[in-house]
C-alpha positions in Angstrom: -73.0 -38.8 31.0 -68.5 -39.8 31.2 -66.5 -37.4 30.5 -63.2 -38.6 28.6 -60.2 -37.8 28.9 -57.6 -37.3 26.3 -54.3 -37.9 27.0 -51.8 -35.0 25.5 -49.9 -36.3 22.6 -46.3 -36.2 23.6 -44.1 -33.5 21.2 -41.5 -34.7 19.3 -37.1 -34.0 20.9 -36.9 -31.1 18.3 -33.9 -32.9 16.2 -30.8 -32.0 16.0 -29.6 -29.7 13.6 -27.1 -31.2 10.7 -24.3 -29.5 10.4 -24.4 -28.9 6.0 -22.8 -31.1 3.5 -19.4 -29.7 2.7 -19.3 -30.1 -1.3 -17.6 -32.8 -3.0 -14.5 -32.4 -4.8 -15.7 -31.7 -8.6 -12.8 -31.9 -10.9 -13.2 -28.4 -11.9 -12.9 -27.0 -8.1 -10.4 -29.3 -7.4 -8.6 -27.6 -10.9 -9.6 -24.1 -8.8 -8.1 -24.6 -6.1 -5.1 -26.1 -7.5 -4.2 -23.3 -10.0 -4.8 -20.5 -6.5 -2.7 -22.6 -4.8 -0.4 -22.1 -7.4 -0.7 -18.5 -8.1 0.2 -18.3 -3.8 3.1 -20.2 -4.2 3.9 -18.3 -6.7 3.7 -14.9 -4.7 5.4 -15.8 -1.8 8.4 -17.5 -3.3 10.0 -13.5 -3.8 9.6 -13.0 -0.7 11.2 -16.7 0.5 14.6 -16.7 -2.1 15.2 -12.8 -0.3 15.1 -13.9 3.4 16.4 -17.5 2.2 19.2 -15.0 0.7 19.4 -12.3 3.5 20.1 -15.6 5.9 23.1 -16.1 4.2 26.5 -14.3 4.4 28.0 -13.1 0.3 30.8 -15.9 0.2 28.9 -18.8 1.0 26.2 -17.8 -1.8 28.1 -19.1 -5.2 28.6 -22.1 -3.3 25.0 -22.8 -2.2 23.2 -21.3 -4.9 20.8 -24.8 -5.4 20.0 -24.9 -2.0 16.3 -24.2 0.0 18.3 -22.9 3.0 20.4 -20.1 3.7 24.0 -20.8 2.7 26.4 -20.4 6.2 23.2 -18.4 8.2 24.1 -15.1 9.6 22.7 -12.6 10.4 24.6 -10.4 9.1 22.3 -9.0 6.1 19.9 -7.8 8.5 22.9 -5.8 11.2 24.7 -4.2 8.2 20.7 -2.7 6.6 20.4 -1.3 10.6 24.1 0.0 10.6 25.0 -3.0 13.5 27.6 -4.3 12.1 31.1 -3.5 12.2 33.3 -2.5 8.8 35.6 -5.4 10.6 32.8 -8.2 10.6 31.1 -6.8 7.7 33.9 -7.0 4.8 34.5 -10.7 6.2 31.5 -12.1 4.9 31.5 -10.4 2.0 29.6 -7.1 2.7 29.7 -3.7 2.5 32.4 -1.9 4.3 29.9 1.2 5.1 26.8 1.3 7.1 23.9 2.4 6.4 22.3 5.2 8.4 18.4 2.8 8.4 16.7 5.5 11.4 17.3 8.6 8.9 16.2 7.7 5.8 12.8 5.4 7.4 12.4 8.4 9.1 12.5 10.1 5.8 10.2 7.5 3.6 7.9 7.8 6.8 7.6 12.4 6.1 7.1 12.0 2.7 4.8 9.0 3.1 2.2 10.7 5.8 2.7 14.0 4.0 1.5 13.1 0.8 -0.9 10.7 2.0 -2.0 13.5 4.3 -2.8 16.2 1.9 -4.7 13.8 -1.0 -6.5 12.9 0.9 -8.1 16.2 2.0 -8.0 17.6 -2.0 -9.0 14.9 -3.7 -12.5 14.9 -1.4 -13.0 18.2 -1.4 -12.7 17.9 -5.3 -14.6 14.5 -5.8 -17.0 16.4 -3.5 -17.3 19.7 -6.0 -17.9 16.8 -8.8 -20.6 14.8 -7.7 -22.7 17.5 -5.5 -21.8 20.7 -6.9 -23.7 22.4 -9.7 -21.7 24.5 -11.8 -21.1 24.4 -16.2 -18.9 22.4 -17.4 -18.6 20.4 -14.3 -19.1 16.7 -16.5 -16.4 18.2 -19.2 -13.6 18.6 -16.2 -14.4 15.0 -15.0 -13.5 14.2 -18.1 -10.5 15.3 -18.3 -9.6 14.3 -14.6 -10.4 10.8 -15.2 -7.9 11.3 -19.0 -5.1 11.4 -16.6 -5.4 8.2 -15.8 -4.2 7.9 -19.7 -1.6 9.3 -19.4 1.8 7.4 -18.4 3.5 8.6 -15.4 7.3 8.5 -17.3 6.1 10.9 -19.5 5.5 13.6 -16.2 8.6 12.9 -14.5 10.5 15.3 -16.9 7.8 18.4 -16.4 7.6 17.6 -12.7 11.1 18.4 -12.4 11.7 21.0 -14.4 9.1 22.6 -11.9 10.4 21.4 -8.8 13.8 22.4 -10.2 12.4 25.8 -11.1 10.8 25.9 -7.3 14.4 25.2 -5.7 12.6 22.1 -4.4 15.4 20.1 -5.8 16.9 17.1 -3.3 14.4 18.5 -0.6 11.6 16.0 1.3 9.0 18.8 0.0 9.7 18.4 -3.7 9.8 14.6 -3.6 6.0 14.9 -2.5 5.0 17.6 -4.1 3.9 16.6 -7.5 1.1 13.8 -5.9 0.3 15.5 -3.0 -2.8 17.8 -4.0 -4.4 14.9 -5.4 -4.2 12.4 -8.0 -7.7 11.3 -11.1 -7.5 7.7 -9.2 -8.2 9.0 -5.8 -10.4 11.5 -6.4 -13.2 9.1 -9.2 -12.8 6.4 -6.7 -14.0 9.3 -4.2 -16.7 10.4 -5.9 -18.0 7.3 -6.6 -18.6 7.0 -3.1 -19.3 10.8 -3.0 -22.3 9.5 -4.9 -23.7 7.6 -3.2 -24.9 9.6 -0.3 -28.7 10.6 0.1 -29.1 14.1 -1.2 -31.9 14.7 1.4 -29.3 14.1 4.6 -27.6 16.8 2.8 -30.4 18.6 1.8 -31.8 18.5 5.6 -29.1 20.1 7.0 -29.1 23.0 4.0 -32.1 23.5 5.3 -31.2 23.9 9.1 -28.3 26.6 7.7 -25.6 24.7 7.6 -23.3 26.2 4.6 -21.2 23.4 1.5 -18.3 24.3 3.7 -19.6 23.1 6.4 -22.0 20.4 5.4 -18.4 19.0 4.0 -16.8 18.7 7.0 -18.7 18.1 9.9 -21.7 15.5 7.4 -20.1 14.1 4.8 -16.4 13.6 5.5 -17.3 11.5 8.6 -19.6 9.4 6.7 -16.6 8.2 4.2 -14.9 7.3 6.5 -14.2 3.7 5.3 -13.3 5.2 2.0 -10.9 7.6 2.9 -9.6 4.6 4.9 -8.6 2.3 2.0 -8.4 5.5 0.1 -5.2 6.3 2.0 -3.6 2.9 2.8 -3.3 2.5 -1.2 -2.2 6.1 -1.5 0.4 5.4 1.7 1.9 1.6 0.2 2.4 3.6 -3.8 3.9 7.1 -1.8 6.3 4.5 0.5 7.4 2.1 -2.7 7.8 4.8 -4.7 11.7 4.9 -6.6 12.1 6.3 -10.3 11.0 10.3 -8.5 12.4 9.9 -5.4 15.6 8.6 -7.3 16.0 11.8 -10.0 14.7 14.9 -7.3 17.2 13.7 -4.2 21.5 13.5 -4.2 22.1 13.8 -0.5 21.1 11.8 2.6 19.1 15.0 4.2 16.8 13.6 1.8 17.5 10.4 0.4 14.1 7.7 1.2 14.8 3.8 2.6 14.1 3.0 -1.2 16.2 5.4 -2.7 18.9 4.5 0.0 19.1 0.5 -0.5 21.6 1.2 -3.7 24.2 2.1 -1.4 24.7 -2.0 -1.6 25.1 -1.9 -5.2 27.6 0.2 -4.9 30.5 -1.9 -3.6 34.1 -2.7 -5.8 35.3 -4.4 -8.4 36.8 -6.8 -5.3 33.4 -6.9 -3.2 30.5 -6.6 -5.9 27.2 -6.3 -4.7 26.0 -7.1 -1.4 23.6 -9.5 -2.2 22.5 -10.4 1.8 22.8 -6.7 2.7 20.6 -5.2 -0.2 17.9 -8.5 0.5 17.4 -8.0 4.4 17.5 -4.4 3.7 14.7 -5.2 1.3 13.0 -7.3 3.1 12.7 -4.6 7.1 11.3 -1.7 4.3 8.9 -4.0 2.8 7.9 -5.2 5.8 6.3 -2.3 6.8 3.4 -2.1 4.2 3.1 -6.2 4.1 2.0 -6.3 7.9 -0.6 -2.6 6.7 -2.2 -4.7 3.9 -2.2 -7.5 5.2 -4.2 -5.8 8.8 -6.1 -3.8 6.6 -7.2 -6.2 3.7 -10.8 -6.6 3.9 -11.5 -3.2 4.1 -9.5 -2.6 1.1 -11.8 -5.0 -1.0 -15.2 -4.3 1.0 -14.8 -0.4 0.0 -13.5 -1.2 -3.7 -16.8 -3.9 -4.3 -18.8 -0.7 -2.3 -17.8 2.3 -4.5 -18.5 0.6 -7.5 -14.7 0.1 -9.6 -14.8 -2.8 -11.9 
């Protein structure tokens, strides 16, 4: 009896995975990309023109108004914004005769923005926890009243806030600038409440069974879990406090309490002979906006993801 040996069938080499095909450019896709490119250009154009003006001299700006490049390139605007240019050189370029105490105003802005952000995160998180986890009579009614604050224009609250700050003796102080938004805002409470509602109650109940109280659960369990929403809210709050202008303008009257956004007006209060120092003003504005632009650019993805996760439409 002869045994027949069948040779093994050679295995086929796996096919190389083909790279995914790029979507074909349809007319709708082309129009969408063109619209997005146009929006980006319109958004970036003011920053470009601000930088172009900052790198020009005031005496050459009228003649080179139509040029896309700086008129008579000079770093004088940035030097005046940082208080590093002498009065003679500033007047020679058609700039301000005085200098801007940039570092003092920068420190005031950092102090106010940090104070507002830190206090608002703490008190808004406590209020949001009470609205989302604690059961008490009239909770939903009070929360509806808090949300109603979103529909009140800010200009309506300026005069009552000013009277309150004046009665407290906090006019022309950094604390008076931070006070109206230092504790909480309706948006911050709503934002954090949306996240706290997504936390499973079983986690909180397990901590309560272990003997932890509500305060300990909030600080040791809920707040660490809300790290991403708190970071997002902190960024939004810090940028808003940094860019605030009208309220600090109403409250501050001296250099000791003047923030950077208000201090930029020193480049506009010139004599009729010199006019507005546009180069210095644009340079100072660019420097003041640069930290917030960099902060938001680095953390923009976290902001978008956290807003989507919290269910805000």
